[in-house]
N, C-alpha and C positions, 0 to 999 in steps of 0.2 A: 889858509886856503891850500886842500893840497888837489894833485894833478887834475883828480874826477871833477873836483867841483870848478876844478879853472874851465875843462871842454864845456860843461853843462853851462857855466851858466854864460858861457862866448857865445853856444850854439841858442840861446832863450834873447838873449840884448841882442842877438841880427835879428832877432824875429821883432825883438821892441823897439831897439833906435831907428830903423825909419819910419816906425810911425810914431814915434814923436817930431821930426821932422817934418813929415807931412800932415800934421793934425790941424793946420789952418784950414785944408780942403772940409775939414767937421762936417756936420751931417747935411750940408745940401746935397748928395752925390744922394740923399735915400730919397727924397720927395715923392718918387712915383715907385717905391718899391714898398713890395706889400707883405715882405716880413718883417714881424710886429715880437718884441723880445720885452716878457714880465721884468722888469727889475731886480724882484724881490723873487724870483725862483732860481735854481741849483742845474734847473735840469732844462737846457735848450735845445728842439731838434728840428733847428730850422736848417736852410743851404747850408747858411753860411757859419752858422757852430751846429753841429753834431756834438751831444753828447760823450766823451773817451772815457766811456765807465759802463759797468755791468751797472742798469740804473730801471729803478719798478719807479711807477707812477701808481698810485688810489688815486680814485676818483672820488668826487663826489656823490656820484650815482652807486657806486660798489657802497660807498656807507651808508646811504641812507638804505639800499635792496637790502643790505644784509643786517644792519638795525645793527652795525658794532657798538658792543656797548661805551669802551675808550679807543684812546689812541694806540694803547697797547695792545688790545685784541686786532686791531686792522694791521698791525704789524706783524703778529704772531702768522696773517697770511702768504705773508712775504716770502718769498725765495730765498735766505743764503740769513733770514734775520730770524735770531733767537732772544724773544723775551726772557730773565728771568731772576729771581731774586737775587738779590745784587753783595747779601749776605749772610749770614748765619740767621736770618730772622726772616720775618714776611715784611718788612720796614721799607721796604726800597724794590724799587723795578727797576732793572736795567737792561739795554739792549746791547746786541753783540753784532757786530757785521763781520766777516769774512774771521769769526774765531774771537772780535778782539773787540773789548769792551772802553776802549778811548774813542769814542763820536762823538763827533760834534752834532747838537740838537739846536733846529734855529724855529725861530716862529717869523715869517714872512720876512726870512734870511736874515734875523737876527736875532745876534747867539745868544741862545741860553745857559750854557753853562756856566757853575759855580767853579771861579780857582777855588777855593775851601775846599772843593772835592764834596763826595759823599761816604769816607771810608769804607768800599765797597771797589775793591781790587784798585784799578786805576780809572772806573769810572766817575765823570764831574756831574753826571744829571738825574737825578728821581722820575723815570716817566709819568708817575703817580701826581707829578704839578705842571704837568702840559693840560691845556686848557680844554673846556668841555667839547667832542667827539661832534657835538651838532653844529661849533662853528667852525667847521674844519671845512672847506673844499678841495682840498686836495691836499696827499703826502708823498714828496719825492725823495725817494732812498737812494746815494751814490755811495758804493761799494768805493773805498777805496782813492784813490787822488780827486780834488777837482782843485780849481782855480778859480780865477778874482776873486770877490770878496770873501767866496768860501774857501779859501786856502785852507786846508786844513793841516798846516805840518804838525800839528799838532795830538792830532785824532787821525789816526793812520787807519786806522777800521773804516772809517766814513761820513760818510752824512744824512743827515735824516733832516729836512727842512717841512715846515707845516702851514699851508698857506691856507689865512682864517677868509671866512668869506663876506663880502661886500655885499648890505644891504642892494635887491634888485626890486623884482612885485611885491608886493604886501602880502604875506602871506607868515601865518602861526602855524606852527606845529607842537602836538604834545603827546609828551611820550610817556605812558608810565607801561610797567613791570613786575611781576613777584615770582618767588620763588621757594624752592627748599630752601633750607640755614637760615630761616628769618628773612629772606633776601626780597627788597621792592627797590624802585626809582620811580621817582617823577622829575621828568625835566621838557623843557620847553626852548622854544627859537621863534623869535621873531624879525622879521624886518621889513625892509621897506624906504621909498625917497620919496621928496617931493622937490619938482624944479631942482635944482643943485645941491639935493644933501641930498644921503642916505645911511639906514643904519641897518643893524645886527644885533642882535639880542641874544643873549642863550642864559641857560643857569638852569640850576634843578637839583635835586637830595638824590643821595643812591647810601643804600645801607645792606647789612650783612650782621647777620647774628652771633653767625659761629658759621667754621670750614670743617668740614669732616674728610678723612683720610684714609686709604686701605696699608696696611703693615705688610711688610713681605708674612708673615705668616699668617695671612689671609683673611685675619678680623678687621673689621670697620670702627674708628676709634675717632675720636673728636678731638681738632684742638684746641689746646687751650688756649683762652683770656685771645681768639681769636676773630673777636666782631670788627667793625668798619663804618666807621662813620660819613660820608664826604659831602661835602658841600660846596658851590661852584658857579661862579657866573661869568661870563664875559663879555661886553661892549666895542662895537667897532662904528665909527662916526665916523664919512668923506663927507669931503664938499667940494665940488667940481670949484677951478678959480676961473679955467680959460679952458680953450680943447686942447691944449697940451701941459695943460698942472690940477693940480690937488691937495684937498690936506686929506690925512689920516692920524683919528686918534682911537688909541687901545687903550684898555684897560680893564684888568682881570682881575677878581678875587677867588681863591681856593682857599679852606679848610679841612682839615682833614685828621678826626682819630681813632688811629689803629691800636687794638692789643696786638702785642709783639713778641711770638712765643721765642725763647732763643733758640732750643730745640728738643726732639726726643724725648732723650733722654738728661733733658736739664730743662724743664719747662719753666724757668724763671718767668712771670709774669710782667712783664714792663707795658708801660702805654708808651703810644707815640703821638704828638699833636705835630701836626705841619700848618703852617701859613705862609699863604704869600701872597699879596700886592703887584702889581704891575702896571704901569704903562707907558705908553710911545706916541710921540709925535713925530711925524712924518711930512716931508716935505715933498712933492714928488712933482718931476721938471720933465720935458721931454718925453711924454708920457706916448704919445703917437710915432713913435721912432724904432730903429731897430737898436738903438743903442742909450736906452731911457737912464737918466740920472733921479739920485735923491739925497737926503740928509734927515736922518733919523736922530733925535735924542730918545735915550729910556732909562729908566728906575727901574729894579726888580729889589723887593724886599720879602727876605725867605725866612723862615724860623720852623729852628723844630725845641720844643718839650722833651723829655725822656722825664721817667719815673716808676716806680715801685707803687701800684695803691699802697696806702696806708690808715691811718690816724686821720688825717688830717683833712677838713674838707680842701682849702687850697695846696692844692698837689707843690707849691713852687716851697713849700713847709716842710716837703719829704725827705728823708736825708737823701734819698737817691735821687735827690732833683736837679737834672741839666738844662740846659738852652746853648744854642747856636745859632746866631743873625748871620745873614749873608746879604751886602745891601751894595746891589751895585750902578753905577753912574756910569753913563756910556754916550757915544756919538760913534754915527757911519755917514761916511760921506761914499758915494761911490757917481761915476760918470763915464759917458761916452764919448767913442768920435767915429764915423765912418770914413775912413780912410781912401777906400775904392771900394768897387762894388766883390771884392775878395779878402778885404781886409780889417779890419774893425782892433780899439784898443780901448781898453778900461784904465779908468785910473782908479786910485779909493785911499780914505784915512780910515779906521779905523783905533777908535781910543776907551777903554772901561779902567774903571779902579773897583776895584771889590773890596770890601773893606769886612773884617770878621771878627765877631766880637762872644767867646768861647766861654763857656763856667760853667762852671758845678758846685757842688756842697763841695765844702771845707772838709778834705778828712779827718783831719785831727779838730777841728770843733763841726761835725756835721749837719751844724743847725743851723750854717753862717754860710751864704755864697761866697764863692772865690773865683779870682780871675783863674780861669785854662789858660787862654791868649787870647791878647785882641791883636790883630793886623792889619792892614793890607797889604795891597801889590795895585799899582796900577801899570797898565801895558798900552802899546800903542804902536800900530803898524801902520806900515804906507806902502803898499801895491801898484803893480802895473804891468798890467796883460797884453799879450797880441797875442787874436790869431788872423791866420792866415790862410786861401786855398789859393791849392795848386790843383786845378781842374781834381781827381776823386781824390788829392790827399788833403789831407784840414792838419794844421801845427797848430795847437795852442803853448804858450809860453808864460810862465809870471813869476817875476820877479818881489820877493816881501823882504822888506826889511823891518825889525820885531825889536822895540826899545820896552826893557823890564825893568820897573825897579827896584829889583833884588838879583836879576842877574845882568844885565848891560845889555847891550845891542846883537844882533846876530843877523845876518843874511842869507834866505830861503827861498828856493829857488827850483819849481816843476815843469815838468814837461809831458807834452799828450798830444797822441795823434788819432787822426781814424782815417781809414781810407777802404773806400766804396772801392771794390774789385769790379762788379758785378750786380749785377739787380737783382743778384739773391745773397750775396756774399759782402758783407762790413768787416773788416779788421782794426781793431784799438787797442791804445795800451798805453802806459803813463809811464815815469819816471817821480817817485815821492821823495823828499826830501823831510826827513824827519825830525822832530827838533819840542822834542815837550817837557816842560818845565813842571818842577813837583810844586803837587797841591801846599794850601798854608796850612792843611790838617795835618799831611804829610811832612811839614816843616819845625811847626808847632805846637799840638796836640802833644797835653802830657799830663799822665794821672797817675793811678797806681796799674791801671793793664794796657796802656799805650802813652809809645812816647815817641813823636816825633824826632828829626834828626834835623838839626841848623846846614849840614854841611852836606848835603845832598844835592846831587849835581844832576843836568839836566840829562835824559835822555835824547839818544841822538841815534841817528842811523838812517836808514833807506827802507823807499818798498818800492817795488818795480810789479807789475800786472799786467798779463794779458790774452787778450779776448778773441771771439767771434761770433756775430751774429748769422747766424746761414737761416734760409727759406727754402725747409727741404717741400714743399709746396703750396699752393695756393690755401691750405687750414693749417700747415704745422710750421710752426718755427723754433728755431733752436738756437740756446746759447751757451758761450761755455767763458768760461773765465778763470786763468788763473795767475797765483800774487806769491809774490815771496818778501820776508820783509825779517833785516835783519836790523838789531838795536842794540848799541851799547851801553853802559849803566842803564839797564833799566830798572825799574822802584818796587820795590815791594816790603812786603813784610816778613819778618823773625819774629819764632819765637824762643824765647828766653826767661829760666824763671818765674814760667805763668804770665811774661810779661812780651806785651810785641813793638818788635824795632823797626822804623823806618829806615829802609837801607837801600844803599845801590848794588845790585847783584852784577853779578862780570856780561853777561848775554844772554839775549832772548833771539829763540829763532822761530818765525812762525814760517809756514809751507802752507798749501791748500789749492784746491776750484771748487770753482760752480757748472754740473752742467742741466739745463731747462732745458725740456719741450712742451711749450703748450700744440694742445690739438683741437681742431673745431669740429666735433663732428658732422653737427646741420647747425642751424640756426637756435637750435631751443638746449642742445647742448656742448659741451664744451670741457677741456680736461687739463690740468697741467702736471708735471712730474719733475721733481729736484730732487739733485745727491749734491749734498758738500761734503768735501773733505778740508778736516784742518787739523794741521800737527803741527803744535805749540810745546817749544820745550825753551827749559830754563838753567843756564851756571850760573845756580848760585856762588861758587867759586869755593866750594866747598869741601875742594877733590871730588865731586864724583859727579862731576861732570854734567850733561845736560838731562836734565831730570822733567819728569811731564808737567803741565798746569791742570794743578786744580783744579782750579776756577775751568777748564775746558769742559762745552759742553759737551762732547761728542765727537770723539774723531769722523764718525761715517753718521753721517743727517740726513736722515730723506722725510722728503713731505710731497702728500699727493692730494691735488685739492681735484672734484669732479662737480660740477656746476649743471643746474637746469634752471632756464629764464622763458616764461612768456608772461603772456600782458597780465597776467594773476600771481603767479609764481616764479620766487627765487632761491633756491633750494641749494646746500650747498655740503657735501660730507666731506671729512679732512682728515688723512692718516698721518699723523707727525711720528718718528720713528728715530733713534738713536743708536746705535753700534760698537760696538768695541772701545765702551770705558772701561776705564782703570777699579779693579775689582777693590784694589783698597779703601778704595774716597766711593763706589757705587755698586749698589746690589749687582744690577748688571743692565743689559737693554732695554728700551721700555719702545711698546705701539699703542699708542694712541687715540684713541678715533672722537670727533669733532662732531656734531650736525647741526646746522642752520637753515630754518625751516621759515619762510616769509611767503603770506598770502595775503595780497590788496585785495579788499571787500570792495572796494568801490574807488573814486578818483580819490576819495577824503578820508576813506579808513580803511588801514590795516593792521596786518593782527602779524604774530611771530613767535615761534617756541625756538630754545635754544639747546643743547644737551651737549654739556663738556664733562669727558671723560667717559665713555660711552659704558665702557665694559668694567669704571671703575679699577684699572688701570692701578697697581703698586709699584709705584719710581716714584726716582727722585732729580729737582732739575736741579739742584745743586750741593757739587760733593763734599764729602765730611771727612776728617782721622774716624769716624765714630760712624759707620758705613749703616746707611739708612737714617740718618738721624736729622735728617732736612727732605720730607715728605711732602713730594707734590698734591695737592686736592685731588681727590676723589671727585666720581659722578655730583656730576649739579643739572638742575632742572631750571629755567628758565621761564613765565609767558609772557608776552606782551602786548601792550594794542596804541595804535598809534594815529591820531585825527586829525589834518590837517584844514585850517580855515582861512 
């Protein structure tokens, strides 16, 4: 451990050790305290626990009023968050925060990232696999570091946590929509409660026959093999045990058959079939306190099949067939104690085992399947967090020890602060240690086009952030946040003799800042304007020095949203733009307009109209060595109706 690590560790343990000594005072000091904490949340804004980061919360009211199609669409409206294809096709949806695809995705505080990876940069989750949007209570977004059980030492971009709905009043909602390109959907949600039992069930179908795009030559083309057929369901059952304890059972299923065009200049027709089944059982205790606890057992099974449609009815007989299976079994435990009015401590343990079976057709005998690789990885983390308030200053320190079956043990620390200067100004910041392990795909994938590397080293480094929240007036708020990250041994892919190889590059540097302004013009009109600058350079050790990241969305990104809301209407129009993109990978800047019109006919009926890419802009969301090879979707119109009873 170097001198810098020793200094940071000493500071953090100085906050943690007194907590352990005085833990006997525990929760008794909290009986008359009105501050309540959601044990599964990663965003807390109580007097004791302000969130020391740039955060966004998308509420259930916003989700319902805007009739978002899925979680990916809801995220696209958040400042500084970008949803893009993860690779040179439409099979994956990847989210980037602070220009980084290393983002942890959670459902009710339960990590759902796959240690397998998804062969799309360093991302480890496909947003297409998330629960139905109708089952979501709120979406929490944290830029950069977060502490406690959500410590994201291996995902420096940030955290997205999806909180699902608990059944309340008896209500059923049916949502139906149709549009061009053969698009239609039918979705439903129903919930309720009896005595100590409550339930929430959601599910439905979503279909698109094809997509179109406008090329840089001004002509509109149809994307080859771009159909999508999605089926999903999600169940949550809660049982109240005592005034302060309960059981929660979650089960979800999703299947999605997608036509996957590889690129515009190489329109190879692949089919990609996704399947996911997951369940979790959670015991919640000390619920009515400021330091609740829980223990969860969860099981996730995810499967992906790819093949080129050919002569056989059973696609497993196709010469191009391959399948990967990722199975996760995990246990999360978290508990907290209130030491004093200004001091809490949290402790916990996270255990998970990822098993991956990746098979493909045998190159020498294409009618027989052979093993690509069959490996597993076990990870155990134990952590301790202390939060202490000193008048206007709140300090958060987290210490974590991580033990991995393939890479051994590692001690990781994070620190953060939140300082309220006055009733208008709050400063916040964090210092985050980065320790990101290679994925199993990066280690072991093996075919004639992609070669993993058994000798990969973990990524190591630090990310620091500093920000300010400032209230310009009663109706105007400003949020500014800057970050800097320095990562050694970044993992990436290089191409040689038409084969992609996983490797550790020399170094990667990320710099950036975000500025967001929200203004309320009246009770009905409001607007938000944000600008994000991101600069990512990687030294690949090839003597060329720092080179621009081809996967960067745009160095300069803009987002402006104007909203009108009254008793009947909820309307918004959004402009997203990107400038300064590298002409070696993109055709140029882009300016895209989207509109979302929602009208409440009565207490039971509502209707909506969605307009995507209104001007039919020609642009790419993903860069390519063949410029313009991966065009984004063109203009799309969807009309829908919702009924509640």
